[in-house]
C-alpha positions in Angstrom: -0.1 -0.4 62.6 -1.7 -1.4 59.3 -1.5 0.4 56.0 -4.7 1.4 54.3 -5.6 -0.2 51.0 -5.7 3.1 49.3 -2.1 4.0 50.2 -0.8 0.5 49.4 -2.3 0.4 46.0 -0.7 2.1 42.9 -1.8 5.6 42.4 -4.8 6.1 40.2 -4.1 7.0 36.6 -4.8 10.6 35.6 -8.3 11.0 34.3 -8.8 12.8 31.0 -11.9 14.5 29.7 -14.1 12.2 27.7 -13.8 12.9 24.0 -15.4 11.2 21.0 -12.1 9.5 20.1 -11.5 8.4 23.7 -15.1 7.1 24.0 -14.7 5.2 20.6 -11.4 3.7 21.9 -13.1 2.5 25.1 -16.1 1.0 23.3 -13.8 -0.9 20.8 -12.5 -2.9 23.8 -16.0 -4.1 24.7 -16.9 -7.0 22.4 -20.5 -7.3 21.3 -22.6 -9.5 19.1 -23.2 -8.4 15.5 -26.6 -8.0 13.8 -28.0 -6.5 10.7 -31.2 -4.4 11.1 -33.4 -4.5 8.1 -36.7 -2.9 7.0 -38.5 -1.9 3.8 -39.1 1.7 2.7 -42.3 3.1 1.3 -41.3 2.2 -2.2 -40.7 -1.5 -1.3 -36.9 -1.1 -1.4 -35.1 -3.3 1.2 -32.9 -1.3 3.6 -30.3 -2.5 6.1 -27.3 -1.8 8.1 -24.8 -3.6 10.4 -25.6 -2.9 14.0 -23.6 -3.9 17.1 -25.8 -1.8 19.3 -28.5 -4.4 20.0 -29.6 -4.9 23.6 -32.2 -6.7 25.6 -34.3 -4.3 27.6 -37.2 -6.3 29.1 -38.6 -9.8 29.3 -42.1 -8.7 30.1 -43.1 -7.4 27.7 -40.2 -8.7 25.5 -38.4 -5.6 24.3 -35.0 -4.9 22.7 -33.3 -1.8 21.4 -31.1 -1.0 18.5 -29.2 2.2 17.9 -29.3 3.5 14.3 -27.5 6.4 12.7 -29.7 9.5 12.4 -30.4 10.3 8.8 -29.8 6.7 7.5 -32.1 5.2 4.9 -32.5 2.2 7.2 -33.8 4.4 10.1 -36.1 6.2 7.8 -37.6 2.9 6.6 -37.9 1.6 10.2 -39.8 4.7 11.3 -42.0 4.8 8.2 -42.9 1.1 8.4 -43.2 1.0 12.2 -41.2 -2.2 12.2 -37.8 -3.8 11.7 -36.0 -7.1 11.7 -32.9 -7.9 13.7 -30.8 -10.5 12.0 -28.3 -11.9 14.5 -25.2 -13.0 12.5 -23.4 -16.3 12.9 -19.7 -16.9 13.0 -19.4 -17.4 9.2 -21.2 -14.2 8.3 -18.3 -11.7 8.5 -18.8 -10.9 4.8 -22.4 -9.9 5.4 -21.4 -7.8 8.4 -18.8 -5.9 6.3 -21.2 -5.6 3.3 -24.0 -4.0 5.4 -21.4 -1.7 7.1 -20.0 -0.6 3.8 -23.0 1.5 2.5 -22.9 -0.5 -0.8 -26.3 0.4 -2.4 -26.4 -3.1 -4.1 -26.0 -5.0 -0.8 -29.3 -6.9 -1.2 -28.3 -8.1 -4.6 -25.1 -9.7 -3.3 -26.5 -12.2 -0.8 -29.6 -14.3 -0.3 -32.5 -13.0 1.7 -36.2 -13.6 2.0 -39.2 -11.7 3.2 -42.5 -13.3 3.9 -45.7 -11.3 4.5 -45.3 -11.6 8.3 -41.8 -10.3 8.3 -41.0 -6.7 9.4 -37.9 -6.7 7.1 -35.7 -9.0 5.0 -34.4 -12.1 6.7 -30.7 -12.9 5.9 -31.3 -16.6 5.6 -27.7 -17.7 4.9 -26.0 -15.3 7.4 -28.3 -15.1 10.4 -28.6 -17.7 13.1 -31.7 -16.1 14.6 -34.1 -13.4 13.4 -36.5 -11.2 15.3 -39.3 -9.3 13.6 -40.1 -6.3 15.8 -42.7 -3.5 16.0 -41.4 -0.1 17.0 -42.5 0.7 20.5 -40.6 3.9 21.2 -37.7 6.1 19.8 -35.3 8.4 21.5 -32.8 10.6 19.7 -29.4 10.8 21.4 -26.7 12.7 19.7 -26.2 11.4 16.1 -28.1 8.2 16.7 -31.7 7.2 17.4 -32.4 4.5 19.9 -35.3 2.4 18.6 -37.1 0.2 21.1 -38.8 -2.8 19.5 -41.2 -5.5 20.6 -40.4 -8.8 19.0 -43.6 -10.3 17.4 -41.9 -13.4 16.0 -38.5 -15.0 16.5 -37.2 -17.5 13.9 -34.2 -19.7 14.5 -32.5 -20.4 11.2 -29.6 -22.6 12.5 -27.7 -23.5 15.6 -24.3 -21.9 15.1 -22.0 -19.7 17.2 -22.5 -16.0 17.0 -20.3 -13.4 15.3 -18.8 -10.9 17.7 -17.0 -7.6 17.1 -14.4 -5.9 19.3 -11.0 -4.2 18.9 -12.1 -3.5 15.3 -12.2 -7.2 14.4 -14.9 -9.7 13.7 -14.4 -13.0 15.5 -16.3 -16.3 16.1 -17.6 -16.8 19.6 -15.3 -19.1 21.5 -17.4 -21.3 23.7 -14.3 -22.7 25.6 
């Protein structure tokens, strides 16, 4: 007589109701790349925020998504302009990630950036390994964030360098080994 796998395995842990704190703890253990989403508001003021919620959606047509906090000046600029830039940060750009997560109103005065006429938002030329200028294709409000679907119009590779990742409340360089 053979024992079933279910009875031979350890008992399943007790499930708890999903709460914001429990969800946050779960997501901290899922490392992700780090980007800074930028745009320019109606007065020409650059806006930007650190974003680890960047995801590929479709190859045809090329589409990605970013999740931005509802009510943020960056989201307002993205929606007003109808476009945004995703700056994918490289392994040496932890300072930029922390600066754009801090809410410091002078963040664009503290690091180099450029914006040419074809850009949707500022390019963080020192801190991004790759930049995508996107047009807003769709938005969807979910809880306290807005998912913004973007269609990249242009992709600029600034340097070949390992990406910055975030997980367990820490920034780390990608380890290729």
